[in-house]
C-alpha positions as CSV (number, residue, x, y, z in Angstrom):
1,M,43.7,-12.6,25.6
2,A,39.8,-12.0,25.2
3,T,40.8,-11.4,21.1
4,S,41.9,-14.7,20.9
5,A,39.6,-16.8,22.7
6,T,37.0,-15.0,21.0
7,A,38.3,-15.9,18.2
8,F,38.7,-19.0,19.0
9,S,35.3,-19.3,20.0
10,S,33.8,-18.4,17.1
11,A,36.5,-20.4,14.5
12,A,35.0,-23.3,16.7
13,A,31.5,-22.6,16.0
14,A,32.1,-22.2,12.6
15,K,33.7,-25.4,12.3
16,I,31.0,-27.0,14.0
17,R,28.0,-24.8,11.8
18,K,29.9,-26.7,9.1
19,R,29.8,-30.2,10.3
20,L,26.0,-29.8,10.9
21,D,25.6,-28.5,7.4
22,V,27.3,-31.2,5.9
23,L,25.6,-33.6,8.2
24,G,22.0,-32.1,6.9
25,L,23.3,-32.6,3.3
26,Y,24.0,-36.5,4.4
27,R,20.8,-36.6,5.9
28,K,18.5,-35.2,2.9
29,C,20.5,-37.6,0.3
30,L,19.5,-40.1,2.9
31,R,16.0,-39.5,3.0
32,C,16.1,-38.3,-0.6
33,A,17.4,-41.7,-1.4
34,Q,14.6,-44.2,0.3
35,D,11.7,-41.7,-1.2
36,I,13.2,-44.3,-4.7
37,P,10.5,-47.3,-5.2
38,D,12.8,-49.9,-6.7
39,H,14.7,-51.7,-3.4
40,G,17.9,-52.6,-5.5
41,S,19.1,-48.9,-6.9
42,R,17.2,-47.7,-3.7
43,A,20.0,-50.0,-1.7
44,T,22.3,-49.5,-4.8
45,F,21.8,-45.1,-4.1
46,D,22.1,-45.7,-0.1
47,I,25.5,-47.7,-0.7
48,Y,26.8,-44.9,-2.9
49,I,25.9,-42.0,-0.2
50,R,27.3,-43.3,2.2
51,D,31.0,-44.3,0.4
52,G,30.8,-40.6,-0.9
53,F,30.3,-39.2,2.3
54,N,32.3,-41.4,4.5
55,S,35.9,-41.0,1.9
56,R,35.8,-37.4,2.0
57,Q,35.4,-37.1,6.4
58,D,39.0,-36.6,6.5
59,L,38.5,-33.2,4.3
60,F,39.6,-30.3,6.3
61,P,36.4,-28.2,6.6
62,N,37.4,-25.0,4.7
63,S,39.8,-26.5,2.2
64,R,38.8,-26.3,-1.1
65,Q,38.5,-29.8,-1.5
66,A,35.7,-29.6,0.8
67,E,34.0,-27.5,-0.7
68,L,34.0,-29.5,-3.9
69,A,32.9,-32.4,-2.5
70,I,29.9,-30.4,-0.5
71,Q,29.2,-28.8,-4.2
72,D,28.9,-31.9,-6.0
73,A,26.5,-33.6,-3.2
74,Q,24.2,-31.1,-3.3
75,E,24.3,-31.0,-7.3
76,Q,24.1,-35.0,-6.8
77,L,21.0,-34.7,-4.3
78,E,19.0,-31.4,-7.0
79,R,19.2,-34.4,-9.3
80,M,18.0,-36.9,-7.9
81,L,15.2,-34.6,-6.2
82,Y,14.2,-33.8,-10.0
83,F,14.0,-37.4,-11.1
84,Q,12.0,-37.5,-8.3
85,S,9.6,-34.5,-9.8
86,I,9.7,-36.5,-13.3
87,M,8.4,-40.1,-11.9
88,A,6.5,-38.5,-9.9
89,Q,4.5,-36.8,-12.8
90,K,4.8,-39.9,-14.8
91,Q,2.8,-41.6,-12.3
92,K,0.6,-39.1,-11.8
93,Q,-0.2,-39.0,-15.7
94,K,-0.3,-43.2,-16.0
95,V,-2.9,-43.1,-13.1
96,S,-5.1,-40.1,-15.0
97,S,-4.8,-42.1,-18.2
98,R,-6.1,-45.1,-16.3
99,E,-8.7,-43.6,-14.5
100,K,-9.5,-42.3,-17.7
101,S,-9.6,-45.2,-19.7
102,T,-12.0,-47.3,-16.8
103,A,-14.1,-43.9,-17.4
104,E,-14.6,-44.7,-21.1
105,L,-14.5,-48.2,-20.9
106,T,-17.2,-47.6,-18.4
107,K,-19.6,-45.2,-20.5
108,S,-19.2,-47.4,-23.5
109,D,-20.4,-50.5,-21.5
110,D,-23.5,-48.6,-20.1
111,V,-23.9,-47.0,-23.9
112,S,-23.9,-50.8,-24.6
113,R,-25.8,-51.9,-22.2
114,T,-28.5,-49.2,-22.8
115,T,-28.6,-50.8,-26.6
116,Q,-28.8,-53.8,-25.7
117,S,-31.7,-52.9,-23.5
118,T,-33.3,-51.0,-25.7
119,T,-32.7,-53.9,-28.4
120,L,-34.7,-55.9,-26.1
121,I,-37.3,-54.1,-25.5
122,S,-37.5,-53.6,-29.1
123,S,-37.8,-56.8,-29.8
124,D,-40.6,-57.8,-27.0
125,E,-42.4,-55.3,-28.6
126,G,-42.2,-56.8,-31.9
127,V,-43.5,-60.2,-29.8
128,S,-46.6,-58.9,-28.6
129,N,-47.8,-57.7,-31.6
């Protein structure tokens, strides 16, 4: 009798653990979607994620279909994270490029002001002679 109770409790624990893993994956997907900058795309991904998980909630936890659905969700999450990392790198490059061109403009403005000052000083010296 103790053996069947132990087997039941370990099967129940595995089922609960699997459910918690899926819930964690669901939350990661939703958090990742919240990082999408465009509001329309974010809302679309949010709906897509919720519908995807809701449509598969009746699958048996250890079934092949459930395993494939979990694997698919994990792959999609990895793709979203990869896409977001690429977008973050591009954003950093844009900011860096803007800062660089701003610095170059500032430098050229300084050179131009120095040249203008020198020209004014030279023309003033010519006037006083």
